[in-house]
FIKOL-719173 format. One record per residue (C-alpha): residue number from 1; x, y, z. Coordinates in nm, 2 decimals, always signed. Layout:
<atoms>
<atom><seq>NUM</seq><x>X</x><y>Y</y><z>Z</z></atom>
...
</atoms>
This chain:
<atoms>
<atom><seq>1</seq><x>-1.28</x><y>+1.38</y><z>-0.55</z></atom>
<atom><seq>2</seq><x>-1.47</x><y>+1.43</y><z>-0.22</z></atom>
<atom><seq>3</seq><x>-1.42</x><y>+1.07</y><z>-0.10</z></atom>
<atom><seq>4</seq><x>-1.15</x><y>+0.81</y><z>-0.12</z></atom>
<atom><seq>5</seq><x>-1.30</x><y>+0.46</y><z>-0.15</z></atom>
<atom><seq>6</seq><x>-1.05</x><y>+0.19</y><z>-0.06</z></atom>
<atom><seq>7</seq><x>-1.12</x><y>-0.16</y><z>-0.18</z></atom>
<atom><seq>8</seq><x>-0.94</x><y>-0.48</y><z>-0.12</z></atom>
<atom><seq>9</seq><x>-1.00</x><y>-0.85</y><z>-0.06</z></atom>
<atom><seq>10</seq><x>-1.06</x><y>-0.76</y><z>+0.30</z></atom>
<atom><seq>11</seq><x>-1.36</x><y>-0.54</y><z>+0.21</z></atom>
<atom><seq>12</seq><x>-1.39</x><y>-0.17</y><z>+0.17</z></atom>
<atom><seq>13</seq><x>-1.32</x><y>+0.15</y><z>+0.36</z></atom>
<atom><seq>14</seq><x>-1.41</x><y>+0.51</y><z>+0.29</z></atom>
<atom><seq>15</seq><x>-1.25</x><y>+0.84</y><z>+0.39</z></atom>
<atom><seq>16</seq><x>-1.35</x><y>+1.19</y><z>+0.31</z></atom>
<atom><seq>17</seq><x>-1.09</x><y>+1.42</y><z>+0.14</z></atom>
<atom><seq>18</seq><x>-0.97</x><y>+1.59</y><z>+0.46</z></atom>
<atom><seq>19</seq><x>-0.97</x><y>+1.26</y><z>+0.65</z></atom>
<atom><seq>20</seq><x>-0.76</x><y>+1.08</y><z>+0.39</z></atom>
<atom><seq>21</seq><x>-0.50</x><y>+1.36</y><z>+0.39</z></atom>
<atom><seq>22</seq><x>-0.48</x><y>+1.34</y><z>+0.77</z></atom>
<atom><seq>23</seq><x>-0.43</x><y>+0.96</y><z>+0.75</z></atom>
<atom><seq>24</seq><x>-0.14</x><y>+1.01</y><z>+0.51</z></atom>
<atom><seq>25</seq><x>+0.00</x><y>+1.29</y><z>+0.73</z></atom>
<atom><seq>26</seq><x>-0.02</x><y>+1.08</y><z>+1.05</z></atom>
<atom><seq>27</seq><x>+0.14</x><y>+0.78</y><z>+0.87</z></atom>
<atom><seq>28</seq><x>+0.44</x><y>+1.00</y><z>+0.75</z></atom>
<atom><seq>29</seq><x>+0.47</x><y>+1.17</y><z>+1.09</z></atom>
<atom><seq>30</seq><x>+0.51</x><y>+0.83</y><z>+1.25</z></atom>
<atom><seq>31</seq><x>+0.76</x><y>+0.68</y><z>+1.02</z></atom>
<atom><seq>32</seq><x>+0.57</x><y>+0.55</y><z>+0.71</z></atom>
<atom><seq>33</seq><x>+0.78</x><y>+0.59</y><z>+0.40</z></atom>
<atom><seq>34</seq><x>+0.53</x><y>+0.57</y><z>+0.11</z></atom>
<atom><seq>35</seq><x>+0.64</x><y>+0.33</y><z>-0.16</z></atom>
<atom><seq>36</seq><x>+0.40</x><y>+0.48</y><z>-0.42</z></atom>
<atom><seq>37</seq><x>+0.10</x><y>+0.31</y><z>-0.57</z></atom>
<atom><seq>38</seq><x>+0.11</x><y>+0.07</y><z>-0.86</z></atom>
<atom><seq>39</seq><x>-0.08</x><y>+0.06</y><z>-1.18</z></atom>
<atom><seq>40</seq><x>-0.35</x><y>-0.21</y><z>-1.22</z></atom>
<atom><seq>41</seq><x>-0.49</x><y>-0.36</y><z>-1.54</z></atom>
<atom><seq>42</seq><x>-0.87</x><y>-0.34</y><z>-1.57</z></atom>
<atom><seq>43</seq><x>-0.92</x><y>-0.71</y><z>-1.53</z></atom>
<atom><seq>44</seq><x>-0.73</x><y>-0.70</y><z>-1.19</z></atom>
<atom><seq>45</seq><x>-0.94</x><y>-0.42</y><z>-1.05</z></atom>
<atom><seq>46</seq><x>-1.17</x><y>-0.51</y><z>-0.76</z></atom>
<atom><seq>47</seq><x>-1.42</x><y>-0.22</y><z>-0.74</z></atom>
<atom><seq>48</seq><x>-1.63</x><y>-0.33</y><z>-0.44</z></atom>
<atom><seq>49</seq><x>-1.94</x><y>-0.20</y><z>-0.62</z></atom>
<atom><seq>50</seq><x>-1.81</x><y>+0.16</y><z>-0.64</z></atom>
<atom><seq>51</seq><x>-1.78</x><y>+0.13</y><z>-1.02</z></atom>
<atom><seq>52</seq><x>-1.96</x><y>-0.10</y><z>-1.26</z></atom>
<atom><seq>53</seq><x>-1.70</x><y>-0.04</y><z>-1.53</z></atom>
<atom><seq>54</seq><x>-1.33</x><y>-0.09</y><z>-1.45</z></atom>
<atom><seq>55</seq><x>-1.24</x><y>+0.05</y><z>-1.79</z></atom>
<atom><seq>56</seq><x>-1.37</x><y>+0.39</y><z>-1.68</z></atom>
<atom><seq>57</seq><x>-1.12</x><y>+0.37</y><z>-1.39</z></atom>
<atom><seq>58</seq><x>-0.84</x><y>+0.27</y><z>-1.62</z></atom>
<atom><seq>59</seq><x>-0.92</x><y>+0.56</y><z>-1.86</z></atom>
<atom><seq>60</seq><x>-0.92</x><y>+0.80</y><z>-1.56</z></atom>
<atom><seq>61</seq><x>-0.59</x><y>+0.67</y><z>-1.45</z></atom>
<atom><seq>62</seq><x>-0.44</x><y>+0.71</y><z>-1.80</z></atom>
<atom><seq>63</seq><x>-0.58</x><y>+1.06</y><z>-1.82</z></atom>
<atom><seq>64</seq><x>-0.43</x><y>+1.15</y><z>-1.48</z></atom>
<atom><seq>65</seq><x>-0.09</x><y>+1.04</y><z>-1.62</z></atom>
<atom><seq>66</seq><x>-0.05</x><y>+0.79</y><z>-1.34</z></atom>
<atom><seq>67</seq><x>+0.22</x><y>+0.92</y><z>-1.10</z></atom>
<atom><seq>68</seq><x>+0.21</x><y>+0.66</y><z>-0.83</z></atom>
<atom><seq>69</seq><x>+0.03</x><y>+0.89</y><z>-0.59</z></atom>
<atom><seq>70</seq><x>-0.23</x><y>+0.83</y><z>-0.32</z></atom>
<atom><seq>71</seq><x>-0.46</x><y>+1.12</y><z>-0.40</z></atom>
<atom><seq>72</seq><x>-0.62</x><y>+1.06</y><z>-0.74</z></atom>
<atom><seq>73</seq><x>-0.89</x><y>+0.79</y><z>-0.70</z></atom>
<atom><seq>74</seq><x>-0.77</x><y>+0.63</y><z>-1.02</z></atom>
<atom><seq>75</seq><x>-0.79</x><y>+0.26</y><z>-0.92</z></atom>
<atom><seq>76</seq><x>-0.42</x><y>+0.27</y><z>-0.83</z></atom>
<atom><seq>77</seq><x>-0.31</x><y>+0.00</y><z>-0.58</z></atom>
<atom><seq>78</seq><x>-0.13</x><y>+0.02</y><z>-0.25</z></atom>
<atom><seq>79</seq><x>+0.08</x><y>-0.29</y><z>-0.21</z></atom>
<atom><seq>80</seq><x>+0.03</x><y>-0.53</y><z>+0.09</z></atom>
<atom><seq>81</seq><x>+0.38</x><y>-0.43</y><z>+0.22</z></atom>
<atom><seq>82</seq><x>+0.31</x><y>-0.06</y><z>+0.19</z></atom>
<atom><seq>83</seq><x>-0.03</x><y>-0.10</y><z>+0.36</z></atom>
<atom><seq>84</seq><x>+0.13</x><y>-0.30</y><z>+0.64</z></atom>
<atom><seq>85</seq><x>+0.39</x><y>-0.02</y><z>+0.69</z></atom>
<atom><seq>86</seq><x>+0.12</x><y>+0.24</y><z>+0.69</z></atom>
<atom><seq>87</seq><x>-0.08</x><y>+0.04</y><z>+0.95</z></atom>
<atom><seq>88</seq><x>+0.23</x><y>+0.01</y><z>+1.17</z></atom>
<atom><seq>89</seq><x>+0.28</x><y>+0.39</y><z>+1.16</z></atom>
<atom><seq>90</seq><x>-0.08</x><y>+0.47</y><z>+1.23</z></atom>
<atom><seq>91</seq><x>-0.08</x><y>+0.22</y><z>+1.52</z></atom>
<atom><seq>92</seq><x>+0.21</x><y>+0.41</y><z>+1.67</z></atom>
<atom><seq>93</seq><x>+0.02</x><y>+0.74</y><z>+1.63</z></atom>
<atom><seq>94</seq><x>-0.28</x><y>+0.59</y><z>+1.81</z></atom>
<atom><seq>95</seq><x>-0.08</x><y>+0.59</y><z>+2.14</z></atom>
<atom><seq>96</seq><x>-0.05</x><y>+0.97</y><z>+2.11</z></atom>
<atom><seq>97</seq><x>-0.42</x><y>+1.04</y><z>+2.03</z></atom>
<atom><seq>98</seq><x>-0.64</x><y>+1.10</y><z>+2.34</z></atom>
<atom><seq>99</seq><x>-0.96</x><y>+0.90</y><z>+2.38</z></atom>
<atom><seq>100</seq><x>-1.15</x><y>+1.22</y><z>+2.46</z></atom>
<atom><seq>101</seq><x>-1.22</x><y>+1.53</y><z>+2.25</z></atom>
<atom><seq>102</seq><x>-0.98</x><y>+1.80</y><z>+2.35</z></atom>
<atom><seq>103</seq><x>-1.08</x><y>+2.04</y><z>+2.07</z></atom>
<atom><seq>104</seq><x>-1.42</x><y>+2.16</y><z>+2.17</z></atom>
<atom><seq>105</seq><x>-1.32</x><y>+2.52</y><z>+2.12</z></atom>
<atom><seq>106</seq><x>-1.21</x><y>+2.45</y><z>+1.76</z></atom>
<atom><seq>107</seq><x>-1.44</x><y>+2.45</y><z>+1.46</z></atom>
<atom><seq>108</seq><x>-1.41</x><y>+2.12</y><z>+1.26</z></atom>
<atom><seq>109</seq><x>-1.44</x><y>+2.32</y><z>+0.94</z></atom>
<atom><seq>110</seq><x>-1.09</x><y>+2.45</y><z>+1.02</z></atom>
<atom><seq>111</seq><x>-0.93</x><y>+2.11</y><z>+0.95</z></atom>
<atom><seq>112</seq><x>-0.62</x><y>+2.18</y><z>+0.75</z></atom>
<atom><seq>113</seq><x>-0.39</x><y>+1.89</y><z>+0.65</z></atom>
<atom><seq>114</seq><x>-0.04</x><y>+2.01</y><z>+0.57</z></atom>
<atom><seq>115</seq><x>-0.06</x><y>+1.92</y><z>+0.20</z></atom>
<atom><seq>116</seq><x>-0.37</x><y>+2.13</y><z>+0.16</z></atom>
<atom><seq>117</seq><x>-0.22</x><y>+2.42</y><z>+0.36</z></atom>
<atom><seq>118</seq><x>+0.08</x><y>+2.41</y><z>+0.12</z></atom>
<atom><seq>119</seq><x>-0.16</x><y>+2.44</y><z>-0.17</z></atom>
<atom><seq>120</seq><x>-0.32</x><y>+2.74</y><z>+0.01</z></atom>
<atom><seq>121</seq><x>+0.01</x><y>+2.90</y><z>+0.09</z></atom>
<atom><seq>122</seq><x>-0.07</x><y>+3.20</y><z>-0.14</z></atom>
<atom><seq>123</seq><x>-0.24</x><y>+3.36</y><z>+0.16</z></atom>
<atom><seq>124</seq><x>-0.05</x><y>+3.64</y><z>+0.34</z></atom>
<atom><seq>125</seq><x>+0.18</x><y>+3.51</y><z>+0.61</z></atom>
<atom><seq>126</seq><x>-0.02</x><y>+3.68</y><z>+0.88</z></atom>
<atom><seq>127</seq><x>-0.33</x><y>+3.50</y><z>+0.77</z></atom>
<atom><seq>128</seq><x>-0.14</x><y>+3.16</y><z>+0.77</z></atom>
<atom><seq>129</seq><x>-0.03</x><y>+3.23</y><z>+1.13</z></atom>
<atom><seq>130</seq><x>-0.38</x><y>+3.30</y><z>+1.24</z></atom>
<atom><seq>131</seq><x>-0.50</x><y>+2.99</y><z>+1.05</z></atom>
<atom><seq>132</seq><x>-0.23</x><y>+2.77</y><z>+1.22</z></atom>
<atom><seq>133</seq><x>-0.36</x><y>+2.87</y><z>+1.56</z></atom>
<atom><seq>134</seq><x>-0.72</x><y>+2.79</y><z>+1.48</z></atom>
<atom><seq>135</seq><x>-0.68</x><y>+2.49</y><z>+1.26</z></atom>
<atom><seq>136</seq><x>-0.73</x><y>+2.13</y><z>+1.36</z></atom>
<atom><seq>137</seq><x>-0.43</x><y>+1.90</y><z>+1.32</z></atom>
<atom><seq>138</seq><x>-0.43</x><y>+1.53</y><z>+1.22</z></atom>
<atom><seq>139</seq><x>-0.41</x><y>+1.41</y><z>+1.58</z></atom>
<atom><seq>140</seq><x>-0.69</x><y>+1.65</y><z>+1.68</z></atom>
<atom><seq>141</seq><x>-0.91</x><y>+1.53</y><z>+1.39</z></atom>
<atom><seq>142</seq><x>-0.90</x><y>+1.17</y><z>+1.52</z></atom>
<atom><seq>143</seq><x>-0.97</x><y>+1.25</y><z>+1.88</z></atom>
<atom><seq>144</seq><x>-1.24</x><y>+1.06</y><z>+2.07</z></atom>
<atom><seq>145</seq><x>-1.47</x><y>+0.84</y><z>+1.87</z></atom>
<atom><seq>146</seq><x>-1.28</x><y>+0.92</y><z>+1.55</z></atom>
<atom><seq>147</seq><x>-0.99</x><y>+0.72</y><z>+1.69</z></atom>
<atom><seq>148</seq><x>-1.19</x><y>+0.41</y><z>+1.65</z></atom>
<atom><seq>149</seq><x>-1.19</x><y>+0.47</y><z>+1.27</z></atom>
<atom><seq>150</seq><x>-0.81</x><y>+0.47</y><z>+1.27</z></atom>
<atom><seq>151</seq><x>-0.81</x><y>+0.14</y><z>+1.47</z></atom>
<atom><seq>152</seq><x>-1.04</x><y>-0.01</y><z>+1.20</z></atom>
<atom><seq>153</seq><x>-0.82</x><y>+0.13</y><z>+0.92</z></atom>
<atom><seq>154</seq><x>-0.51</x><y>-0.03</y><z>+1.08</z></atom>
<atom><seq>155</seq><x>-0.69</x><y>-0.36</y><z>+1.08</z></atom>
<atom><seq>156</seq><x>-0.80</x><y>-0.31</y><z>+0.72</z></atom>
<atom><seq>157</seq><x>-0.44</x><y>-0.24</y><z>+0.61</z></atom>
<atom><seq>158</seq><x>-0.30</x><y>-0.54</y><z>+0.80</z></atom>
<atom><seq>159</seq><x>-0.52</x><y>-0.76</y><z>+0.58</z></atom>
<atom><seq>160</seq><x>-0.35</x><y>-0.67</y><z>+0.26</z></atom>
<atom><seq>161</seq><x>-0.31</x><y>-0.42</y><z>-0.02</z></atom>
<atom><seq>162</seq><x>-0.60</x><y>-0.22</y><z>-0.16</z></atom>
<atom><seq>163</seq><x>-0.71</x><y>+0.00</y><z>-0.44</z></atom>
<atom><seq>164</seq><x>-0.80</x><y>+0.37</y><z>-0.42</z></atom>
<atom><seq>165</seq><x>-1.12</x><y>+0.44</y><z>-0.61</z></atom>
</atoms>
């Protein structure tokens, strides 16, 4: 699960693992209340060419014991209303993200979405403090040219719901 392929009638969009977590984090930080994803039948899946067999996606979804989450690439669907609310929240975040790169002293390999940091919380607290000082936040991740991807994603979301493949 290194990439999140988003597919809807409006086309497709792709995020890497860290990027997708940061998108979700920004959305929540700026007021998005996730509704949860919905289950789709195989005949309703639109795969945008990422899978030739929708039944494989359905089987993966069943095996994952569908939980309505946003992080499992199981062909689950984000509703049009949820996508619009996510777009509205991300649009608010854009105002707080500089157009220039202000993190030239930080290593991009130190990107650490909160959800991932929580999973890694078994590290000693001193190590977590050091990591917090060196890590890149969601707003920092999307500085400069990356901010354009967020603008494009806002437009993508405003055109309707999508599936996560």
